[in-house]
C-alpha positions in Angstrom: -19.2 -16.6 -7.5 -17.5 -13.3 -8.2 -13.9 -13.0 -9.2 -11.9 -9.8 -8.7 -8.7 -8.6 -10.5 -6.6 -5.6 -9.5 -4.6 -3.7 -12.1 -1.2 -2.5 -11.1 -1.3 1.1 -9.9 2.1 1.8 -11.5 0.9 0.9 -15.0 0.7 3.8 -17.5 -2.7 5.5 -17.5 -3.0 5.1 -21.3 -2.6 1.3 -21.1 -5.0 1.1 -18.2 -7.6 3.2 -20.1 -7.2 1.1 -23.3 -7.7 -2.1 -21.3 -10.8 -0.9 -19.4 -12.3 0.4 -22.7 -11.7 -3.0 -24.3 -13.2 -4.9 -21.3 -16.3 -2.7 -21.3 -16.7 -3.0 -25.1 -16.5 -6.8 -25.1 -18.1 -7.6 -21.8 -20.3 -4.7 -21.0 -23.0 -5.6 -18.4 -21.0 -8.7 -17.4 -18.3 -7.0 -15.5 -18.1 -4.2 -13.0 -15.2 -1.8 -12.9 -14.3 0.2 -9.8 -11.1 2.2 -10.2 -8.3 -0.3 -10.8 -10.5 -3.3 -10.0 -12.4 -5.5 -12.5 -15.0 -7.8 -11.0 -16.9 -10.5 -13.0 -18.7 -13.8 -12.6 -16.5 -16.8 -12.6 -17.9 -17.9 -16.0 -16.4 -14.8 -17.6 -13.0 -15.1 -15.9 -11.3 -16.6 -18.9 -12.3 -13.8 -21.2 -11.2 -11.2 -18.6 -7.8 -12.9 -18.0 -7.3 -13.1 -21.8 -7.8 -9.4 -22.2 -5.6 -8.6 -19.2 -2.8 -10.8 -20.5 -2.8 -9.3 -24.0 -2.9 -5.8 -22.7 0.6 -6.0 -21.2 -0.6 -4.5 -17.9 0.4 -6.3 -14.7 -2.5 -7.5 -12.6 -3.2 -9.8 -9.7 -6.2 -11.8 -8.6 -7.7 -10.5 -5.4 -8.2 -13.0 -2.6 
């Protein structure tokens, strides 16, 4: 089952870029990034949430 997280559009571009680079570096091939959305398998959800939380960027889980 896939899980999708959406990064706040009002977050600074530099923070978003740093976050996306970190996610791709640590989980490349296990996540897909489309604009401000990060999609991953449920088994990698904990790692993605950990990276999102530590980045300081606001996010929400898509329904």
